[in-house]
C-alpha positions in Angstrom: 16.4 -8.7 3.8 13.9 -7.4 1.2 14.2 -7.3 -2.6 11.8 -5.0 -4.3 10.9 -6.4 -7.7 9.8 -4.0 -10.4 9.3 -4.5 -14.2 7.2 -3.1 -17.0 5.6 -5.1 -19.8 4.4 -3.3 -22.9 1.3 -4.6 -24.6 0.4 -4.0 -28.2 -2.5 -5.4 -30.3 -4.2 -4.3 -33.4 -7.9 -3.6 -33.8 -8.9 -4.0 -37.4 -12.1 -2.8 -39.0 -13.0 -4.7 -42.2 -15.6 -6.8 -44.0 -15.7 -10.4 -45.0 -12.6 -11.4 -43.2 -12.4 -15.0 -44.6 -12.8 -14.1 -48.3 -9.8 -15.1 -50.4 -8.9 -11.4 -51.2 -8.9 -10.3 -47.5 -5.5 -10.9 -46.0 -6.1 -9.0 -42.7 -6.0 -12.2 -40.6 -3.1 -13.9 -42.4 -1.0 -10.8 -42.0 -1.4 -11.1 -38.3 0.3 -14.5 -38.1 3.9 -13.8 -37.3 5.0 -17.4 -37.2 3.7 -18.8 -40.5 6.8 -20.8 -41.1 6.3 -22.8 -37.9 2.8 -24.0 -39.1 1.0 -23.1 -35.8 -2.2 -24.8 -34.8 -5.6 -23.1 -35.0 -8.7 -23.8 -32.9 -12.0 -22.1 -33.9 -14.6 -21.3 -31.3 -18.0 -20.3 -32.8 -20.9 -18.8 -31.0 -23.9 -21.1 -31.6 -26.0 -18.3 -32.9 -23.3 -17.3 -35.4 -23.0 -20.9 -36.5 -26.8 -21.1 -37.0 -26.8 -17.9 -39.1 -23.6 -18.8 -41.0 -23.5 -22.6 -41.3 -20.7 -22.3 -43.9 -18.4 -20.3 -41.7 -16.3 -23.2 -40.2 -15.5 -24.6 -43.7 -14.8 -21.0 -44.9 -12.2 -20.5 -42.1 -10.7 -23.9 -42.9 -10.4 -23.0 -46.6 -9.0 -19.5 -45.8 -6.2 -21.0 -43.6 -5.5 -23.8 -46.1 -4.8 -21.2 -48.8 -1.9 -20.1 -46.6 -0.9 -23.7 -46.0 -2.3 -23.7 -42.5 -4.6 -26.1 -40.9 -7.7 -25.6 -38.8 -7.5 -28.3 -36.1 -11.1 -28.2 -35.0 -14.2 -26.1 -34.5 -16.1 -26.0 -31.2 -19.6 -24.6 -31.0 -20.1 -22.5 -27.8 -23.6 -21.7 -26.6 -24.4 -18.1 -27.3 -25.6 -15.5 -24.8 -25.0 -15.5 -21.0 -25.5 -19.2 -20.9 -21.9 -19.8 -21.8 -20.7 -17.8 -18.8 -23.0 -19.6 -16.4 -22.0 -23.2 -17.3 -18.5 -24.7 -17.5 -18.9 -27.8 -19.7 -17.8 -25.8 -22.8 -14.7 -24.7 -20.8 -13.7 -28.3 -20.3 -14.3 -28.9 -24.0 -11.8 -26.1 -24.9 -9.2 -27.4 -22.5 -9.6 -30.9 -23.9 -9.2 -29.6 -27.5 -6.1 -27.7 -26.5 -4.6 -30.9 -25.2 -5.8 -33.1 -28.0 -4.6 -30.9 -30.8 -1.4 -29.6 -29.0 -2.6 -26.0 -29.1 0.4 -24.4 -27.4 1.3 -20.8 -26.5 2.4 -20.1 -30.0 -0.8 -21.4 -31.5 -4.1 -19.5 -32.0 -7.6 -19.7 -30.7 -10.0 -17.8 -33.0 -13.3 -16.8 -31.4 -16.2 -15.5 -33.5 -19.2 -14.5 -31.3 -21.1 -12.1 -29.2 -19.7 -10.3 -26.1 -20.5 -13.2 -23.7 -18.8 -15.8 -25.9 -15.8 -13.6 -26.6 -15.5 -13.0 -22.8 -15.8 -16.7 -21.9 -13.5 -18.1 -24.6 -11.0 -15.4 -23.6 -11.0 -16.8 -20.1 -10.3 -20.2 -21.4 -7.5 -19.0 -23.7 -6.0 -17.0 -20.9 -5.9 -19.9 -18.5 -4.9 -22.8 -20.8 -1.1 -23.0 -20.8 -1.2 -19.7 -18.9 -2.2 -18.0 -22.1 -2.8 -18.9 -25.7 -2.9 -16.3 -28.5 -6.5 -15.2 -28.9 -7.8 -13.6 -32.1 -11.3 -12.1 -31.4 -13.9 -11.5 -34.1 -16.8 -10.0 -32.2 -20.1 -10.6 -34.0 -22.3 -8.1 -32.2 -22.3 -4.3 -32.0 -21.6 -4.5 -28.2 -18.7 -6.8 -28.9 -17.2 -4.6 -31.6 -17.4 -1.3 -29.7 -16.9 -2.5 -26.2 -16.5 -6.0 -24.8 -14.4 -7.4 -27.7 -11.7 -4.7 -27.9 -10.6 -4.6 -24.2 -8.4 -6.7 -22.0 -11.0 -8.3 -19.7 -12.1 -12.0 -19.9 -14.6 -13.6 -17.5 -17.2 -16.2 -16.6 -19.9 -16.1 -14.0 -19.9 -18.0 -10.7 -23.0 -18.8 -8.5 -25.0 -16.3 -10.6 -22.4 -13.5 -9.8 -21.5 -11.8 -13.1 -17.9 -11.9 -14.1 -16.8 -13.3 -10.7 -14.0 -15.4 -12.3 -11.8 -13.6 -14.8 -8.5 -12.4 -16.1 -6.9 -9.2 -17.5 -5.2 -10.6 -20.6 -5.0 -8.6 -23.8 -6.0 -10.4 -27.0 -3.4 -11.1 -29.8 -5.6 -9.2 -32.1 -9.2 -8.0 -32.7 -10.9 -8.0 -36.1 -14.2 -6.1 -36.2 -15.9 -7.5 -39.3 -19.0 -5.4 -40.1 -20.4 -8.3 -42.3 -21.0 -10.3 -39.1 -23.5 -7.7 -38.0 -25.9 -8.2 -40.9 -27.6 -11.3 -39.4 -28.1 -9.8 -35.9 -31.6 -9.6 -34.4 -32.9 -6.0 -33.8 -32.4 -6.3 -30.0 -28.7 -7.3 -30.4 -28.1 -4.4 -32.9 -29.6 -2.0 -30.4 -27.8 -3.3 -27.3 -24.4 -2.3 -28.4 -25.4 1.3 -28.9 -25.9 1.6 -25.1 -22.2 1.2 -24.6 -21.4 3.9 -27.1 -23.7 6.2 -25.3 -22.1 5.4 -22.0 -18.6 6.2 -23.2 -19.7 9.3 -25.0 -21.4 10.6 -21.8 -18.3 10.2 -19.7 -15.7 11.1 -22.3 -16.8 13.1 -25.3 -19.7 15.6 -25.5 -19.2 16.0 -29.3 -19.6 12.3 -29.7 -22.8 12.3 -27.6 -24.2 15.1 -29.6 -23.5 13.2 -32.8 -25.2 10.2 -31.4 -28.2 12.4 -30.5 -28.2 14.0 -33.9 -28.1 10.5 -35.6 -30.6 9.0 -33.2 -33.3 8.4 -35.9 -30.7 6.8 -38.3 -29.3 4.7 -35.5 -32.8 3.6 -34.6 -33.1 2.2 -38.1 -29.5 0.8 -38.0 -28.4 2.8 -41.0 -25.0 1.6 -42.1 -23.0 4.9 -42.1 -24.3 5.9 -38.6 -23.7 2.4 -37.2 -20.1 2.2 -38.5 -19.3 5.6 -37.2 -20.8 4.8 -33.8 -18.8 1.5 -33.5 -15.5 2.9 -34.6 -15.7 6.0 -32.3 -17.0 3.8 -29.4 -14.1 1.3 -29.8 -11.6 4.1 -30.1 -12.7 5.7 -26.8 -12.6 2.3 -25.0 -9.1 1.7 -26.3 -8.0 5.2 -25.4 -9.2 4.7 -21.8 -7.4 1.4 -21.4 -4.2 2.9 -22.8 -4.2 6.3 -21.0 -6.1 6.2 -17.7 -3.1 4.7 -15.9 -5.0 1.6 -14.5 -5.7 -0.8 -17.5 -5.9 -3.8 -15.2 -8.1 -2.0 -12.6 -5.9 -2.2 -9.6 -7.8 0.7 -8.1 -11.6 1.1 -7.5 -12.4 3.7 -10.1 -14.0 2.2 -13.2 -15.6 5.0 -15.3 -16.3 2.6 -18.1 -18.7 0.9 -15.7 -21.0 4.0 -15.8 -24.5 2.7 -15.3 -23.3 -0.9 -14.6 -23.8 -1.2 -10.8 -27.5 -1.6 -11.4 -27.2 -3.2 -14.8 -25.3 -6.2 -13.5 -28.0 -6.8 -10.9 -30.9 -6.3 -13.3 -29.5 -8.9 -15.6 -29.4 -11.3 -12.7 -32.9 -10.4 -11.4 -34.4 -10.9 -14.9 -32.7 -14.3 -15.3 -30.8 -12.8 -18.2 -34.0 -12.0 -20.1 -32.5 -8.5 -20.1 -29.6 -8.3 -22.6 -26.5 -6.6 -21.2 -26.9 -3.5 -23.3 -30.6 -3.3 -22.4 -29.7 -3.4 -18.7 -26.9 -0.8 -19.3 -29.4 1.6 -20.9 -31.6 1.4 -17.8 -28.5 1.9 -15.6 -27.4 4.9 -17.6 -30.9 6.4 -17.2 -30.9 5.7 -13.4 -27.5 7.3 -12.8 -28.3 10.2 -15.0 -31.4 11.0 -13.0 -29.5 10.5 -9.8 -26.9 13.0 -11.0 -29.7 15.5 -11.3 -31.0 14.7 -7.7 -27.4 15.2 -6.5 -27.2 18.6 -8.1 -24.5 17.7 -10.7 -26.4 17.5 -14.0 -29.2 19.7 -15.4 -32.7 18.2 -15.9 -32.5 19.3 -19.5 -29.4 17.2 -20.1 -31.0 14.2 -18.3 -34.0 14.6 -20.6 -31.8 14.6 -23.6 -30.2 11.3 -22.5 -33.6 9.7 -21.8 -34.8 10.9 -25.3 -31.8 9.3 -27.0 -32.3 6.0 -25.2 -36.1 5.8 -25.8 -35.8 7.0 -29.5 -33.4 4.1 -30.1 -36.1 1.7 -28.7 -34.8 0.9 -25.2 -37.4 0.1 -22.6 -36.4 1.8 -19.4 -39.1 0.7 -17.1 -38.5 -3.1 -16.8 -40.3 -5.3 -14.2 -36.8 -6.3 -12.7 -36.7 -2.7 -11.3 -39.4 -3.7 -8.8 -37.0 -6.4 -7.3 -33.9 -4.1 -7.2 -32.6 -3.7 -3.7 -30.4 -0.6 -4.0 -28.3 -1.2 -0.9 -27.6 -4.8 -1.7 -26.7 -4.1 -5.3 -24.4 -1.2 -4.3 -22.7 -3.5 -1.7 -22.2 -6.3 -4.3 -20.7 -3.8 -6.7 -18.5 -2.4 -4.0 -17.2 -5.9 -3.3 -16.6 -6.4 -7.1 -14.6 -3.2 -7.2 -12.3 -4.3 -4.4 -14.0 -3.0 -1.2 -14.4 0.7 -1.9 -17.5 2.1 -3.5 -16.8 4.1 -6.6 -19.7 5.0 -8.8 -19.3 7.2 -11.9 -21.8 10.1 -12.1 -22.2 12.9 -14.6 -21.6 16.6 -14.1 -22.1 17.4 -17.8 -22.7 15.7 -21.1 -19.3 14.2 -21.9 -17.9 14.6 -18.4 -18.0 11.9 -15.7 -16.6 11.9 -12.1 -16.2 9.4 -9.3 -18.4 9.4 -6.3 -17.6 7.3 -3.2 -20.9 7.8 -1.5 -24.4 7.2 -2.8 -27.6 8.6 -1.1 -29.9 5.5 -1.2 -33.0 7.6 -1.0 -32.1 9.7 -3.9 -31.2 6.6 -5.9 -34.6 5.1 -5.0 -36.3 8.3 -6.2 -34.4 8.1 -9.5 -35.6 4.5 -10.0 -39.2 5.5 -9.1 -39.1 8.4 -11.6 -37.9 5.9 -14.3 -40.8 3.6 -13.4 -43.4 6.5 -13.6 -44.8 8.2 -16.6 -43.4 11.5 -15.5 -40.2 11.4 -17.5 -39.7 14.5 -19.6 -38.3 14.2 -23.1 -36.1 16.7 -25.0 -37.4 18.1 -28.2 
């Protein structure tokens, strides 16, 4: 006898763009709480770098919740950057706090931090009680236009990036532009790489706008940055909702354009390379490979390289000398589920999936990136 089970679950969550979330006249977060009368518990997880830049934030959150007759149970400081995904002590701290303060499935974990912290706390929230409501406030450009708005959560294992993870949508995302003001230049720049990535595979007009705004973006001018973040987030959300595979049951992952090498370069550099910096290199490599494979024009590749270098990305990093193409491709293939599927470009704004990569062409692309022979567009 066989019973074939089938059911559909609909997911909905808001992504709000605002400023100064925890000011008394901003009700964006309070309006999200649909069980106010039950007095739910709140646990705040703060990125250590955010906490250092905003030492008043924990008290500000407590006061904000108190004004709505709600209580902040505790604040945990989570180490910022990739460190939090490599070590699990903080994971145990969150689980213990969940137990101590009776943070149940109708309570809330609020995480304020960069992409790595949002990713890691998301993993803890998804696994404690099989899922606690998570409100994300990404504090970096990369978090606001990419990592913080999607459905993935993960930590690393044995130096393998995102080896342990879940697909669990957040309860809500609040992109607070005020949090970006204290970012270092590198972190502001990093997130732009993910916007370029999604523009290259989805939207030629968006790419051309990023190219036209390249000097303003290089100076992080407010209007250009906000437009880039909102459009980047919108395309990431659109892909999750409309591509038919939001939980990645298949092997195709167009949003991972440039990532097969980026993940490995992060590891090889001992995380000296930020994720966005590694993605910029990965975008350049796969764009040049698309030219070798006869899919993309050299002029278009030059335009991509020009945009990346004008923004300040260094594309020839010492980690490239250690990159074993075959090994990195095999590890990415395993991560995908056993079938190699690499996104390439056949035009600006148009990506396609390739199941075979010519290693020699890829090595030539990397060698070209390491040389001084790169052409730049006018």
